[in-house]
C-alpha positions in Angstrom: -99.5 -8.6 80.7 -98.8 -9.7 84.2 -100.1 -7.4 86.9 -97.0 -5.8 88.4 -98.7 -5.3 91.7 -99.3 -9.0 92.1 -96.3 -10.6 90.6 -92.9 -9.7 92.1 -90.9 -10.5 89.0 -93.4 -8.5 86.8 -93.3 -5.7 89.3 -89.5 -5.4 89.1 -89.5 -5.5 85.3 -92.2 -2.8 85.1 -90.5 -0.5 87.6 -87.1 -0.9 85.9 -88.5 -0.3 82.5 -90.3 2.8 83.7 -87.1 4.0 85.4 -85.0 3.3 82.3 -86.9 5.9 80.4 -85.0 8.4 82.5 -81.8 6.8 81.2 -83.2 7.4 77.7 -84.5 11.0 77.8 -81.9 12.4 80.2 -79.5 12.3 77.2 -81.4 15.3 75.9 -81.4 17.0 79.3 -77.6 16.6 79.7 -76.0 16.8 76.2 -78.5 19.2 74.5 -80.2 21.2 77.3 -77.4 21.6 79.9 -74.0 20.9 78.4 -73.1 20.9 74.7 -75.8 23.0 73.1 -75.5 26.0 75.4 -71.8 26.2 74.8 -72.2 25.5 71.0 -75.0 28.2 71.0 -72.7 30.8 72.7 -69.5 30.1 70.7 -70.8 28.9 67.3 -74.5 29.5 66.6 -74.5 33.0 68.2 -70.8 33.7 67.5 -71.7 37.0 65.8 -73.3 38.3 69.0 -71.7 39.6 72.2 -71.3 37.0 75.0 -73.9 38.8 77.2 -76.4 39.0 74.3 -75.9 35.3 73.5 -76.6 34.5 77.2 -79.8 36.6 77.2 -81.0 35.1 73.9 -80.6 31.6 75.3 -82.6 32.8 78.4 -85.4 34.0 76.1 -85.3 30.8 74.1 -85.7 28.8 77.3 -88.5 31.1 78.4 -90.5 30.5 75.3 -90.2 26.7 75.5 -91.3 26.5 79.1 -94.3 28.8 78.6 -95.6 26.7 75.7 -95.0 23.5 77.6 -96.7 24.9 80.6 -99.8 25.9 78.7 -100.0 22.5 76.9 -99.3 20.2 79.9 -102.7 20.3 81.7 -104.7 20.0 78.5 -102.5 17.1 77.3 -102.7 15.5 80.7 -106.5 15.8 80.9 -107.0 14.3 77.4 -104.6 11.4 78.2 -106.5 10.7 81.4 -109.9 10.9 79.6 -108.9 8.6 76.8 -106.5 6.3 78.6 -103.6 7.3 76.4 -100.8 8.1 78.9 -98.3 5.7 77.5 -99.2 6.4 73.8 -99.0 10.1 74.3 -95.7 9.7 76.0 -94.4 7.9 72.9 -95.9 10.5 70.6 -94.2 13.4 72.3 -90.9 11.5 72.8 -90.9 10.9 69.0 -91.3 14.6 68.4 -88.4 15.3 70.7 -86.2 12.6 69.2 -86.9 13.6 65.6 -86.4 17.3 66.0 -83.3 17.0 68.2 -81.6 15.3 65.3 -82.0 18.5 63.2 -79.6 20.3 65.5 -77.0 18.6 63.4 -77.6 21.2 60.7 -77.0 24.2 63.0 -73.8 26.0 62.0 -72.0 29.3 62.5 -74.5 32.2 62.9 -77.6 30.0 63.0 -78.7 31.1 66.4 -82.3 31.6 65.4 -82.5 28.2 63.7 -80.9 26.6 66.9 -83.5 28.4 69.1 -86.5 27.3 67.0 -85.3 23.6 66.9 -84.6 23.6 70.6 -88.0 25.0 71.4 -89.9 22.3 69.5 -87.7 19.5 70.7 -87.8 20.6 74.3 -91.7 20.8 74.1 -91.7 17.2 73.0 -89.3 16.3 75.8 -91.3 18.2 78.4 -94.7 16.8 77.5 -93.4 13.2 77.3 -91.9 13.8 80.7 -95.4 14.7 82.0 -96.9 11.5 80.7 -94.0 9.5 82.2 -94.5 11.1 85.6 -98.2 10.2 85.4 -97.3 6.5 85.2 -95.4 6.6 88.5 -98.4 5.9 90.8 -99.4 3.0 88.5 -96.1 1.3 88.3 -95.0 1.8 92.0 -96.6 0.2 95.0 -98.1 2.3 97.8 -95.2 3.2 100.1 -92.6 2.7 97.3 -93.1 6.0 95.5 -90.0 7.7 97.0 -87.7 4.8 96.2 -89.0 4.2 92.7 -88.9 7.9 91.8 -85.4 8.3 93.1 -84.3 5.2 91.2 -85.5 6.8 88.0 -83.5 10.0 88.6 -80.4 8.0 89.5 -80.7 6.0 86.3 -81.2 9.2 84.4 -78.1 10.8 85.8 -76.1 7.6 85.0 -77.4 7.2 81.5 -77.2 10.9 80.6 -73.7 11.0 82.2 -72.4 8.0 80.2 -73.6 9.5 76.8 -72.2 12.9 77.8 -68.9 11.3 78.6 -68.8 9.6 75.2 -69.7 12.9 73.5 -67.1 14.9 75.4 -64.5 12.3 74.4 -65.6 12.6 70.8 -65.3 16.4 70.9 -61.8 16.2 72.5 -60.5 13.6 70.0 -61.9 15.0 66.8 -60.1 17.9 65.1 -63.4 19.4 63.8 -65.0 20.4 67.2 -68.1 21.8 65.5 -68.8 18.6 63.6 -68.2 16.6 66.8 -70.7 18.7 68.7 -73.3 18.3 65.9 -72.7 14.5 65.9 -73.4 14.5 69.6 -76.9 15.9 68.9 -77.5 12.9 66.6 -76.3 10.5 69.3 -79.0 11.9 71.7 -81.7 11.0 69.3 -80.5 7.5 68.8 -79.9 6.9 72.6 -83.3 8.3 73.5 -85.1 6.1 70.9 -83.3 2.8 71.7 -83.7 3.0 75.5 -87.4 3.9 75.3 -88.0 0.3 73.9 -88.2 -1.4 77.4 -91.0 1.0 78.4 -92.8 0.2 75.2 -92.6 -3.5 75.9 -93.1 -3.8 79.6 -95.2 -0.8 80.9 -98.9 -1.2 80.3 -101.4 1.5 79.6 -103.3 2.2 82.8 -106.6 3.0 81.0 -109.0 5.9 81.0 -110.8 7.6 83.9 -114.1 5.6 83.8 -115.8 8.2 86.0 -116.0 10.6 83.0 -117.6 9.9 79.6 -116.2 11.8 76.6 -119.7 12.2 75.1 -119.4 14.1 71.8 -116.2 16.0 71.0 -113.2 14.6 72.8 -111.6 18.0 72.9 -114.6 19.7 74.4 -115.0 16.8 76.9 -111.3 17.3 77.9 -111.9 21.0 78.2 -115.0 20.4 80.3 -113.0 18.0 82.6 -110.3 20.6 82.9 -112.8 23.2 84.0 -114.3 20.7 86.4 -110.9 20.1 88.0 -110.3 23.8 88.5 -113.8 24.3 90.0 -113.1 21.6 92.5 -109.6 22.7 93.4 -110.6 23.5 97.0 -111.1 19.8 97.7 -107.3 19.3 97.0 -106.2 22.3 99.1 -102.9 20.7 100.3 -102.0 19.5 96.9 -102.5 23.0 95.5 -100.4 24.6 98.2 -97.7 22.2 97.4 -98.0 22.9 93.6 -97.5 26.6 94.2 -94.5 25.9 96.5 -93.1 23.5 93.9 -93.7 26.1 91.1 -91.6 28.6 93.0 -88.6 26.5 94.3 -88.4 24.3 91.2 -88.1 27.5 89.2 -84.8 28.1 91.0 -83.7 24.5 90.5 -84.5 24.7 86.8 -82.7 28.0 86.4 -79.5 26.6 87.9 -79.7 23.6 85.5 -80.5 25.6 82.4 -78.3 28.7 82.9 -75.2 27.4 84.7 -73.2 26.3 81.6 -73.8 29.5 79.6 -73.2 31.6 82.7 -69.8 29.9 83.2 -69.0 30.5 79.5 -69.7 34.2 80.0 -67.3 34.3 82.9 -64.6 32.9 80.7 -64.5 29.4 82.2 -63.1 26.9 79.6 -65.4 24.6 77.7 -63.7 21.4 79.0 -64.2 22.7 82.6 -67.9 23.5 82.0 -68.7 20.1 80.5 -66.5 18.2 82.9 -68.1 19.8 85.9 -71.6 19.0 84.6 -70.4 15.4 84.0 -69.3 15.2 87.7 -72.7 16.6 88.7 -74.3 13.7 87.0 -72.0 11.1 88.6 -72.5 12.6 92.0 -76.2 12.7 91.4 -76.5 8.9 91.1 -75.6 7.9 94.7 -77.2 11.0 96.2 -80.5 10.4 94.4 -80.6 6.9 95.9 -79.5 8.3 99.3 -82.4 10.8 99.4 -84.8 8.1 98.4 -83.5 6.0 101.3 -83.5 9.0 103.7 -87.1 9.9 102.9 -88.1 6.6 104.5 -86.8 7.8 107.9 -87.5 11.6 108.0 -90.0 12.0 105.2 -89.8 13.5 101.7 -90.8 17.0 102.9 -87.8 17.3 105.3 -85.5 16.0 102.6 -86.7 18.8 100.2 -85.9 21.4 102.9 -82.3 20.1 103.0 -82.0 20.4 99.3 -83.4 23.9 99.2 -81.0 25.1 101.9 -78.0 23.7 99.8 -79.4 25.4 96.7 -79.5 28.7 98.5 -75.8 28.4 99.3 -75.1 27.5 95.7 -76.8 30.6 94.3 -74.9 32.9 96.7 -71.7 31.1 96.0 -72.3 31.6 92.2 -71.7 35.3 92.6 -68.2 34.7 93.8 -67.0 32.4 91.1 -63.5 33.4 89.9 -62.0 30.2 88.6 -62.6 26.8 87.2 -62.1 25.3 90.7 -64.9 27.5 92.1 -67.2 26.1 89.4 -66.2 22.5 90.2 -67.1 23.0 93.9 -70.5 24.4 93.1 -71.1 21.7 90.6 -70.4 19.1 93.2 -72.9 20.8 95.6 -75.5 20.8 92.9 -74.9 17.0 92.3 -75.7 16.3 95.9 -79.2 17.7 95.9 -80.5 18.0 92.3 -81.8 14.4 92.2 -83.2 14.5 95.7 -85.2 17.7 95.1 -86.7 16.5 91.9 -87.4 12.9 92.7 -88.9 13.5 96.1 -91.0 16.4 94.9 -92.5 14.1 92.3 -93.2 11.3 94.7 -94.6 13.6 97.4 -97.0 15.0 94.8 -97.8 11.5 93.6 -98.8 10.4 97.1 -101.4 13.2 97.3 -103.3 12.5 94.0 -106.1 10.0 93.2 -104.8 7.2 91.0 -107.7 7.4 88.6 -106.6 10.9 87.6 -102.8 10.7 87.4 -102.3 12.1 83.9 -104.7 15.0 84.6 -103.0 15.9 87.9 -99.5 15.4 86.6 -100.5 17.7 83.8 -101.0 20.4 86.4 -97.7 19.3 87.9 -96.0 19.7 84.5 -97.7 23.1 84.2 -96.4 24.1 87.6 -92.9 23.0 86.9 -92.8 24.7 83.4 -94.7 27.9 84.1 -92.5 28.5 87.0 -89.6 27.5 84.8 -89.9 30.6 82.7 -89.7 33.1 85.6 -86.1 32.2 86.6 -84.5 32.2 83.1 -86.5 35.4 82.3 -85.3 37.1 85.5 -81.8 35.9 84.8 -81.9 37.3 81.3 -83.5 40.7 82.3 -81.1 41.2 85.2 -78.2 40.3 83.0 -79.1 42.7 80.3 -80.1 45.5 82.7 -76.9 45.3 84.8 -74.6 44.0 82.1 -73.3 41.5 84.7 -74.9 38.0 85.1 -73.4 37.6 88.6 -76.4 39.6 89.9 -78.6 37.2 88.0 -77.4 34.1 89.8 -77.9 35.7 93.2 -81.4 36.8 92.3 -82.3 33.1 92.0 -82.1 32.7 95.8 -85.5 34.3 96.2 -87.1 31.2 94.6 -85.6 28.8 97.1 -86.5 30.9 100.2 -90.1 31.7 99.1 -90.8 28.1 98.0 -89.4 26.6 101.2 -91.5 28.9 103.3 -94.7 28.0 101.5 -93.8 24.3 101.7 -94.1 24.5 105.5 -97.8 25.2 105.0 -98.4 21.8 103.3 -100.1 19.1 105.4 -99.1 16.0 103.6 -101.1 13.6 105.7 -104.3 15.5 104.9 -103.4 15.6 101.2 -103.0 11.8 101.2 -106.2 11.3 103.0 -108.2 13.3 100.5 -106.7 11.4 97.6 -107.5 8.0 99.1 -111.1 9.1 99.8 -111.4 10.1 96.1 -110.1 6.7 95.0 -112.5 4.8 97.3 -115.4 6.9 96.1 -116.1 8.4 99.6 
């Protein structure tokens, strides 16, 4: 395959194929994770439960999947790095997500436990494939191009996920059997995800293994040994670790808004069409704003752009307490759309700039762990506060603490120092 770093045409094809995977898997994030399944879970699968209990059970379901994904991410990343299997493990876990998501078609009235189990397995496949996809970013993007390429990926993800969601929403509106229409939408996610993964299969090469480490005997034991080695040398990457902790905290708030917004709106009595329509608008708004933040980062830096995003998210969480109508939900959804892509894309590219290229899967395994292990605290807090107070309005306000604490810790990150250490590692200094 042509080296994308040396051939301009090959570089564009590689970057676009990598970014298009966001178009593929974001169908799961929008239709299944954020829009149709939470509503279907609340109104159909968990129809025998009270609205507040259904919301809490969805929170616990999300908590389980992110904990398992968080525990697996660093191990999977280390093994992928050791064996040079980043791309192949991406495809393996994507296949798991694609296959199990299709089984949501069989979830019907009262099957809340079945829906939870299927979602947990499918979401684990989605999450671990995402870790492997992230680990390819420093290999497909040129130095200095990380922010733009990462932002392009999220922009394509919002566009692709939004298009399929619009198709599925139209199908639900037009079909008389709404339950069947929702279940068919879950099948459409599997097909979409599989088809648009093909360009990555054809055009993105496998970076190879970390030649500085020899597997020796047992591959698993070698991977475990390498993982321990990384932990023991964590002080060398001090700035990276500070960023990971900051990211863990503020991304928990971002993830909670994404995962719980729809079912929260359903509990408040906001109509299904408004909930899904507002999410669709969020995706549409997210396309230009993701690209905008990728452009803005070239002038003020990714770190300052993340500060802007966290400030807006703080306003969103506070505003969530005062939601009284569908219009209020639309306004907050618009605000989410302006910062969601920027926060996620620039966090990934900022992290990618501070890791050695020879260890991308290993380090993005920790990134995946950070994003997922933090991801359980928000939904868990949301669920506990909701059940304790009997009112989820207090839960949405509680999320503010993640944005404030994460932003404060982010101020302690010296990005230039983090980049310098990573480049020294690559050069063998």
